[in-house]
C-alpha positions in Angstrom: 100.9 -74.5 73.6 100.9 -70.7 73.6 97.4 -69.2 74.2 96.0 -72.7 75.0 96.9 -73.0 78.7 97.0 -70.6 81.7 98.9 -72.8 84.1 101.0 -75.1 81.9 102.8 -78.2 83.3 104.2 -81.1 81.4 103.8 -84.8 81.9 105.7 -87.7 80.3 103.5 -90.5 78.9 104.5 -93.8 77.4 103.1 -97.1 76.1 103.0 -96.1 72.5 103.1 -98.7 69.8 105.2 -97.2 67.1 106.8 -100.1 65.2 104.2 -100.6 62.4 103.5 -97.1 61.2 105.9 -94.6 59.5 107.4 -91.9 61.7 105.8 -89.2 59.6 102.3 -90.5 60.4 103.0 -91.0 64.1 104.5 -87.5 64.6 101.7 -85.8 62.6 99.0 -87.5 64.8 100.9 -86.4 68.0 101.8 -82.9 66.9 99.0 -81.7 64.7 96.0 -83.5 66.1 96.7 -84.0 69.8 99.2 -81.1 70.5 101.7 -83.6 71.9 105.5 -83.4 71.7 107.2 -86.5 70.1 110.4 -87.6 71.7 113.6 -88.8 69.9 116.8 -90.3 71.1 120.3 -88.8 70.4 120.3 -90.4 67.0 117.0 -88.9 65.9 115.0 -92.2 66.3 111.4 -91.8 67.6 110.9 -93.2 71.1 107.6 -94.7 72.4 107.0 -91.7 74.7 105.5 -88.3 74.3 105.1 -85.1 76.3 101.6 -83.6 77.0 101.0 -80.1 78.3 98.4 -79.8 81.1 96.4 -76.8 82.2 96.8 -77.7 85.8 99.6 -77.9 88.4 100.1 -81.6 88.6 98.8 -85.1 87.9 99.8 -86.9 91.1 97.6 -90.0 90.5 98.4 -90.3 86.8 94.8 -90.1 85.7 95.4 -87.4 83.1 98.5 -89.3 81.8 96.5 -92.5 81.4 93.7 -90.6 79.6 96.1 -89.0 77.1 97.7 -92.4 76.4 94.3 -93.9 75.8 93.3 -91.1 73.4 96.6 -91.4 71.5 96.3 -95.1 71.1 92.9 -94.7 69.6 94.2 -92.1 67.1 97.0 -94.4 66.2 94.5 -97.3 65.7 92.6 -95.0 63.3 95.7 -94.2 61.3 96.7 -97.9 61.3 93.2 -98.9 59.9 93.4 -96.2 57.2 96.9 -97.3 56.2 95.9 -101.0 55.9 92.7 -100.1 54.0 94.6 -98.0 51.5 96.9 -100.8 50.6 94.0 -102.6 48.9 94.6 -100.3 45.9 97.9 -99.3 44.4 98.7 -95.7 43.5 98.5 -96.6 39.8 94.9 -97.9 40.4 94.0 -94.6 42.0 94.8 -92.4 39.0 91.3 -92.8 37.6 89.8 -91.9 41.0 91.3 -88.4 40.6 88.5 -87.7 38.0 86.1 -87.2 41.0 88.5 -84.7 42.8 88.0 -81.1 41.7 91.2 -79.1 41.2 89.6 -75.8 40.2 86.1 -75.2 38.8 87.4 -73.8 35.5 90.5 -76.1 35.2 88.8 -79.4 35.8 89.7 -82.3 38.0 93.0 -83.5 39.5 93.0 -86.1 36.8 93.0 -83.3 34.2 95.7 -81.6 36.1 97.8 -84.8 36.3 97.7 -85.2 32.6 98.8 -81.6 32.0 101.6 -81.9 34.6 102.7 -85.2 33.2 103.0 -83.7 29.7 104.8 -80.6 30.9 107.2 -82.5 33.2 108.1 -85.0 30.4 108.7 -82.1 28.0 111.0 -80.3 30.5 112.8 -83.5 31.3 113.6 -84.1 27.7 114.8 -80.6 27.2 117.1 -81.0 30.2 118.4 -84.4 29.0 119.2 -83.0 25.6 121.3 -80.4 27.2 123.5 -82.9 28.8 122.1 -83.1 32.4 121.8 -86.6 34.0 118.1 -87.2 34.3 115.7 -90.1 33.7 112.6 -89.0 31.8 110.9 -92.3 32.5 111.0 -91.6 36.2 109.6 -88.1 35.7 106.8 -89.4 33.6 105.8 -92.0 36.2 106.2 -89.7 39.2 104.0 -87.0 37.6 101.3 -89.6 37.0 101.3 -90.8 40.7 102.0 -87.5 42.4 98.5 -86.5 43.4 96.9 -90.0 43.8 97.2 -89.9 47.6 94.4 -87.3 47.5 92.1 -90.3 47.1 93.5 -92.3 50.1 91.7 -92.6 53.4 94.7 -91.7 55.4 95.0 -88.3 53.7 91.2 -87.7 54.0 91.7 -88.1 57.8 95.1 -86.5 58.1 95.2 -83.8 55.4 98.6 -82.6 56.6 100.1 -85.7 55.1 99.1 -85.0 51.5 102.2 -85.7 49.4 104.0 -87.5 52.3 101.6 -90.4 52.0 102.1 -90.7 48.3 105.9 -91.1 48.9 105.3 -93.6 51.7 102.9 -95.7 49.6 105.2 -95.6 46.6 107.9 -97.0 48.9 105.9 -100.1 50.0 103.9 -100.9 46.9 104.8 -102.7 43.7 106.8 -100.5 41.3 109.5 -101.2 38.8 112.5 -101.9 41.0 114.8 -100.1 38.8 113.0 -96.8 39.2 111.2 -97.3 42.6 113.6 -95.2 44.8 113.6 -92.3 42.4 109.8 -92.4 41.9 109.2 -92.5 45.6 111.4 -89.5 46.2 110.0 -87.5 43.3 106.3 -88.2 44.3 107.1 -87.0 47.8 109.3 -84.0 46.8 106.7 -81.3 46.3 105.3 -81.5 49.8 108.3 -82.4 51.8 111.3 -80.3 52.7 114.2 -82.3 54.2 116.0 -80.2 56.8 118.6 -82.8 57.8 119.3 -86.5 57.2 116.9 -87.5 60.1 114.3 -84.7 59.8 111.3 -83.9 57.7 108.4 -81.6 57.8 105.1 -81.4 55.9 105.3 -78.0 54.3 105.5 -76.5 50.8 108.3 -74.0 50.0 107.2 -70.7 51.4 110.4 -68.7 51.6 113.4 -68.2 49.3 115.8 -69.5 51.9 114.3 -73.0 51.6 116.9 -75.4 50.2 115.5 -77.3 47.2 116.4 -80.8 46.3 119.7 -81.4 44.4 118.1 -84.2 42.4 117.3 -83.1 38.8 114.4 -85.6 38.9 112.8 -83.9 41.9 113.5 -80.4 40.7 111.7 -81.0 37.4 108.8 -82.9 39.0 108.1 -80.1 41.5 107.5 -77.3 39.0 103.9 -76.6 38.1 103.1 -73.6 35.8 99.7 -73.9 34.2 97.9 -72.1 37.0 99.6 -68.8 36.0 97.9 -68.8 32.6 94.5 -68.4 34.1 93.1 -64.9 34.4 91.1 -65.4 37.6 92.7 -63.5 40.5 93.8 -65.5 43.4 92.4 -64.9 46.9 96.0 -65.5 48.1 98.3 -63.6 45.7 101.2 -64.1 48.1 100.9 -67.9 47.6 101.2 -67.4 43.9 104.2 -65.2 44.4 105.8 -67.9 46.5 105.2 -70.5 43.8 106.7 -68.2 41.2 109.7 -67.6 43.4 110.2 -71.3 43.8 110.1 -71.9 40.0 112.5 -69.0 39.3 114.9 -69.9 42.1 115.0 -73.5 41.1 115.9 -72.6 37.5 118.4 -70.0 38.4 120.2 -71.8 41.3 120.6 -75.1 39.5 121.3 -73.5 36.1 118.6 -75.5 34.4 118.5 -75.0 30.6 114.8 -73.8 30.6 113.1 -70.6 29.6 110.0 -69.5 31.5 108.4 -68.0 28.3 108.6 -71.5 26.6 107.3 -73.3 29.8 104.4 -70.9 30.0 103.5 -71.3 26.4 103.7 -75.1 26.6 101.5 -75.1 29.7 98.9 -72.9 28.1 98.8 -75.0 25.0 97.4 -77.9 27.0 94.1 -75.9 27.3 93.7 -75.3 23.6 90.0 -75.5 22.5 88.8 -76.0 26.0 86.3 -74.0 28.0 89.1 -72.9 30.4 91.0 -71.3 27.5 88.2 -68.7 27.1 89.0 -67.3 30.6 92.7 -67.0 30.1 94.2 -63.5 30.1 95.4 -62.1 26.8 98.5 -60.6 28.4 101.7 -61.6 26.7 103.3 -64.6 28.4 106.9 -63.3 28.0 105.9 -60.1 29.7 104.4 -62.0 32.6 107.6 -64.0 32.8 109.6 -60.8 33.2 107.3 -59.6 36.0 107.4 -62.9 37.8 111.2 -63.1 37.5 111.7 -59.6 38.7 109.8 -60.5 41.8 112.4 -63.1 42.6 115.3 -60.8 41.8 116.5 -62.7 38.7 115.7 -62.7 35.1 116.3 -66.0 33.3 117.4 -66.1 29.7 114.4 -66.0 27.4 112.2 -63.8 29.6 113.2 -60.4 28.3 
């Protein structure tokens, strides 16, 4: 609550109904929207209480506490309504809705992006499988198809911080092939979720090299996206692009994946062949770019000389 209060004091509030919504949704509402602190027990289980910071000395009559409880109940009711509304359509039924969600003006919609990522992820999975690593290409194919569908959900429209998290939660409760459901649920959720301990999570994308990436080959393959690098338009946030590159290179290097960045880049770029976007691509040699990106992360994978 730094810079938000002059005379901070803390009150303990209660009467939160937490049994029918996932912990990730509840904590996001409390933390990001209301600036409350969620409370857990010694085992990391969420408790039906929260801490609110006041800008006054005390609340002797409990009026402020009751007001905060009432506001939070209303926010939870909103989240509950969006959750229930979203269940009327499965993630698979939402794939076509991505046609109306713009990814980038020159690169098309999120549906176009999904098709490109699905092709690239399936290709990478097959390469890894042929080199003897335990991986299930079918899971990769399905996860890549569903990964961005939560962008069309009401819950993500209201609580944008949950993008990616919601996809994994819905994959967990909706109808999927039972044999691949757990792996698909984890892979859909992987790009936006970093697990910091068995009982913890946070909604963030990899921003630093010290982030520990998943040990699952399925999640590692699913989380890599390369096609944006082929585009010549300069980003307004070049450090974000560098972080993405560091994540790709670090994943390949640390887990010794049998992949070459030059081939990945060439395959990603080929998906734009004969399209309007291809006209705006840079003519710089892909292997040369791979070398530059790899040097940024401090490693130089084989094939990027």
